C-alpha positions as CSV (number, residue, x, y, z in Angstrom):
1,X,0.0,0.0,0.0
2,X,1.5,3.3,-1.0
3,X,0.8,6.8,0.4
4,X,2.7,9.1,-1.8
5,X,2.7,12.9,-2.4
6,X,2.9,14.2,-6.0
7,X,4.8,17.5,-4.5
8,X,8.5,17.5,-5.5
9,X,11.1,17.4,-2.8
10,X,12.4,20.8,-4.2
11,X,10.9,23.4,-6.4
12,X,12.8,23.6,-9.7
13,X,14.7,26.8,-9.8
14,X,13.5,27.9,-6.4
15,X,15.6,25.8,-4.1
16,X,14.4,24.5,-0.7
17,X,10.6,23.5,-0.4
18,X,9.2,23.7,3.1
19,X,7.4,20.6,4.3
20,X,4.6,22.8,5.2
21,X,4.1,23.7,1.5
22,X,4.0,20.1,0.6
23,X,1.4,19.4,3.4
24,X,-0.7,22.4,2.4
25,X,-0.9,21.1,-1.3
26,X,-2.7,18.0,-0.4
27,X,-6.5,18.1,0.4
28,X,-7.6,17.6,4.1
29,X,-9.8,14.6,3.0
30,X,-6.8,12.8,1.3
31,X,-4.7,13.3,4.6
32,X,-7.5,12.2,6.8
33,X,-8.1,9.1,4.7
34,X,-4.5,8.1,4.7
35,X,-4.2,8.7,8.6
36,X,-7.1,6.4,9.0
37,X,-5.5,3.6,6.9
38,X,-2.2,4.0,8.9
39,X,-4.1,3.4,12.2
40,X,-4.7,-0.3,11.1
41,X,-1.1,-1.0,10.1
42,X,1.2,-3.2,12.2
43,X,4.3,-1.7,13.9
44,X,6.9,-3.4,11.5
45,X,4.9,-2.5,8.4
46,X,4.8,1.2,9.5
47,X,8.5,1.2,10.0
48,X,9.0,-0.4,6.6
49,X,6.8,2.0,4.9
50,X,8.4,5.0,6.6
51,X,11.9,4.1,5.5
52,X,10.6,3.5,1.9
53,X,8.7,6.7,1.7
54,X,11.4,8.8,3.4
55,X,14.3,7.5,1.1
56,X,12.2,7.8,-2.0
57,X,11.4,11.4,-1.3
58,X,7.7,11.0,-0.7
59,X,7.7,13.7,2.0
60,X,4.1,13.9,3.0
61,X,3.7,10.1,3.2
62,X,6.9,10.1,5.4
63,X,5.4,12.9,7.6
64,X,2.1,11.1,8.2
65,X,3.8,7.8,8.9
66,X,6.0,9.7,11.5
67,X,3.0,11.0,13.2
68,X,1.5,7.6,13.5
69,X,4.8,6.2,14.8
70,X,4.9,9.1,17.3
71,X,1.4,8.4,18.5
72,X,2.5,4.8,19.3
73,X,5.3,6.0,21.3
74,X,7.9,4.8,18.8
75,X,10.7,7.5,18.9
76,X,12.6,8.7,15.8
77,X,15.8,7.0,16.8
78,X,14.2,3.6,16.0
79,X,12.8,4.5,12.7
80,X,16.1,4.2,10.8
81,X,17.8,1.7,12.9
82,X,19.7,-0.9,10.7
83,X,19.9,1.5,7.8
84,X,23.5,2.1,6.3
85,X,25.2,5.0,7.8
86,X,25.5,7.9,5.4
87,X,24.8,11.5,4.8
88,X,21.4,12.7,4.3
89,X,20.4,15.4,1.8
90,X,19.6,18.9,3.0
91,X,15.9,18.3,2.7
92,X,16.1,14.9,4.4
93,X,18.0,16.5,7.3
94,X,15.4,19.2,7.7
95,X,12.6,16.7,7.7
96,X,14.3,14.4,10.3
97,X,14.8,17.4,12.5
98,X,11.2,18.4,12.1
99,X,10.2,14.7,13.0
100,X,12.4,15.1,16.1
101,X,10.6,18.4,17.1
102,X,7.2,16.6,16.5
103,X,8.3,13.9,18.9
104,X,9.5,16.2,21.6
105,X,6.3,18.4,21.3
106,X,4.1,15.4,21.8
107,X,6.0,13.3,24.5
108,X,7.9,16.2,26.2
109,X,5.3,18.7,26.0
110,X,5.6,20.1,29.4
111,X,9.5,20.5,29.0
112,X,9.0,22.4,25.7
113,X,6.1,24.6,27.1
114,X,8.7,25.7,29.8
115,X,11.4,26.5,27.4
116,X,12.8,30.0,28.0
117,X,12.3,31.1,24.3
118,X,8.7,32.2,23.3
119,X,9.0,30.9,19.8
120,X,10.2,27.5,20.7
121,X,7.2,27.2,23.2
122,X,4.9,27.5,20.1
123,X,5.8,24.0,19.1
124,X,3.2,23.0,21.6
125,X,0.4,24.9,20.1
126,X,-1.2,21.9,18.4
127,X,-2.6,23.0,15.2
128,X,-0.8,21.6,12.2
129,X,0.0,24.8,10.6
130,X,1.3,26.4,13.8
131,X,3.6,23.4,14.6
132,X,5.0,23.2,11.0
133,X,5.7,26.9,10.6
134,X,7.3,27.1,14.1
135,X,9.4,24.0,13.5
136,X,10.5,25.3,10.1
137,X,11.5,28.7,11.6
138,X,13.5,26.8,14.2
139,X,15.3,24.6,11.7
140,X,15.8,27.6,9.4
141,X,16.2,25.6,6.2
142,X,19.0,23.6,7.8
143,X,21.1,26.6,8.6
144,X,20.6,26.4,12.3
145,X,22.9,23.6,13.6
146,X,21.3,20.9,15.6
147,X,23.3,21.5,18.7
148,X,22.1,25.1,18.9
149,X,18.5,23.8,18.8
150,X,19.3,21.3,21.6
151,X,20.8,24.0,23.6
152,X,17.9,26.4,23.2
153,X,15.5,23.6,24.2
154,X,17.7,22.6,27.1
155,X,17.3,18.9,26.2
156,X,18.5,16.1,28.5
157,X,20.6,13.4,27.3
158,X,17.6,11.0,27.3
159,X,15.6,13.4,25.3
160,X,18.3,13.7,22.8
161,X,18.6,10.0,22.6
162,X,15.1,9.7,21.5
163,X,15.8,11.9,18.5
164,X,17.6,11.2,15.1
165,X,19.4,14.5,14.6
166,X,18.7,16.7,17.5
167,X,21.8,15.6,19.6
168,X,24.8,17.4,21.2
169,X,28.3,16.5,20.2
170,X,28.9,14.2,23.1
171,X,25.7,12.1,22.3
172,X,26.8,12.1,18.5
173,X,30.1,10.8,19.4
174,X,28.7,8.0,21.5
175,X,26.4,7.0,18.7
176,X,29.3,7.0,16.1
177,X,31.3,4.8,18.4
178,X,28.3,2.4,18.6
179,X,28.0,2.3,14.8
180,X,31.7,1.6,14.5
181,X,31.5,-1.2,17.0
182,X,28.2,-2.7,15.8
183,X,29.5,-5.1,13.1
184,X,32.2,-6.6,15.3
185,X,29.9,-7.0,18.2
186,X,27.1,-8.6,16.2
187,X,29.6,-11.1,14.7
188,X,30.8,-12.0,18.1
189,X,27.3,-12.5,19.4
190,X,26.4,-14.6,16.5
191,X,29.5,-16.9,16.9
192,X,28.7,-17.3,20.5
193,X,25.1,-18.2,19.9
194,X,26.1,-20.6,17.2
195,X,28.4,-22.5,19.6
196,X,25.5,-23.4,21.8
197,X,24.4,-27.1,21.2
198,X,20.9,-27.3,19.7
199,X,18.5,-29.4,21.8
200,X,14.8,-29.9,22.1
201,X,14.6,-27.0,24.6
202,X,17.0,-24.8,22.6
203,X,16.1,-25.1,18.9
204,X,17.6,-23.2,15.8
205,X,14.6,-20.9,16.1
206,X,15.4,-20.3,19.7
207,X,18.9,-19.4,18.8
208,X,17.7,-16.8,16.3
209,X,15.5,-15.3,18.9
210,X,18.3,-15.3,21.5
211,X,20.7,-13.6,19.0
212,X,18.3,-10.9,18.0
213,X,17.5,-10.2,21.6
214,X,21.1,-10.0,22.7
215,X,22.0,-7.7,19.6
216,X,19.1,-5.3,20.5
217,X,19.9,-5.3,24.2
218,X,23.5,-4.3,23.4
219,X,22.3,-1.5,21.2
220,X,20.1,-0.2,24.1
221,X,22.8,-0.8,26.7
222,X,24.9,1.7,24.6
223,X,22.3,4.4,25.6
224,X,22.2,3.7,29.3
225,X,23.9,1.6,32.1
226,X,20.6,1.1,34.0
227,X,18.8,-2.1,33.5
228,X,15.5,-0.3,33.9
229,X,16.3,2.2,31.2
230,X,17.7,-0.6,28.9
231,X,14.4,-2.5,29.2
232,X,12.5,0.7,28.3
233,X,14.7,1.3,25.2
234,X,14.4,-2.3,24.3
235,X,10.6,-1.9,24.2
236,X,11.0,1.2,22.1
237,X,13.2,-0.6,19.5
238,X,11.4,-3.9,19.4
239,X,7.9,-3.3,20.8
240,X,8.5,-6.1,23.1
241,X,8.2,-5.8,26.9
242,X,11.0,-7.2,29.1
243,X,11.7,-6.8,32.8
244,X,14.7,-5.1,34.1
245,X,15.9,-8.5,35.6
246,X,15.7,-10.2,32.1
247,X,17.6,-7.3,30.6
248,X,20.3,-7.5,33.3
249,X,20.6,-11.3,33.0
250,X,21.0,-11.2,29.2
251,X,23.4,-8.2,29.2
252,X,25.7,-10.1,31.7
253,X,26.0,-12.8,29.0
254,X,26.6,-10.2,26.3
255,X,29.4,-8.7,28.5
256,X,31.0,-12.0,29.0
257,X,31.2,-12.6,25.2
258,X,32.7,-9.1,24.8
259,X,35.2,-9.6,27.6
260,X,36.4,-12.8,25.8
261,X,36.9,-10.8,22.6
262,X,38.9,-8.1,24.4
263,X,41.1,-10.9,26.0
264,X,41.7,-12.5,22.7
265,X,42.7,-9.2,21.2
266,X,44.9,-8.2,24.0
267,X,46.7,-11.6,23.7
268,X,47.2,-11.0,20.0
269,X,48.8,-7.7,20.5
270,X,51.5,-9.2,22.8
């Protein structure tokens, strides 16, 4: 099922095209019909459709999908997980920052409402037009650096971690380190699970589930050392509820695998 906008990413000869202009070009009836269809979509289908529409430049569809994901408490950091690292276009960056602001204005409304800057507080005025024009003023066609927006909003680390682009330099460095380690860690976890003997109580399917869970828990542990917070991030990433005790137990096994890797590497250097 495709929900596409006929509006171009950029106006020919006019440069940057605001998302609000794309939104206003569509009829209210069309937008409402799409939103109603999105309500019946499953979580994984929504995430797949968002990635497809976003990377294919169908900005209105991506915006409406982002709104549905936000309403289900699935934060922006999850939406592009697993996609290859790379530079986004100016338009894509602006839209991603707008989606971050949409998330913050919905789930951190009280924080935004208490922001010291009057114009930023208007993000919480929930009419579509007011939100879009305020967000676009803040983003300033991509000319305002993300860290300046983060500082103006006084975003806590946890709030930044919910976002895709609205992050400070320390949060970005941590994310870059995670991305650099990801392949090696995932391979190590795969090798470890592959070494476990299959039985009637631990089948090949169980092994796949275990591997997926440990990989995702490792990603979430890179965002916090607290088992409670890791369990919360895991729910955001997967939609699956786990207890802090399960998170702590599985992370202990992940840590053991990573300790063995470090020991092997240290021995090889000698």
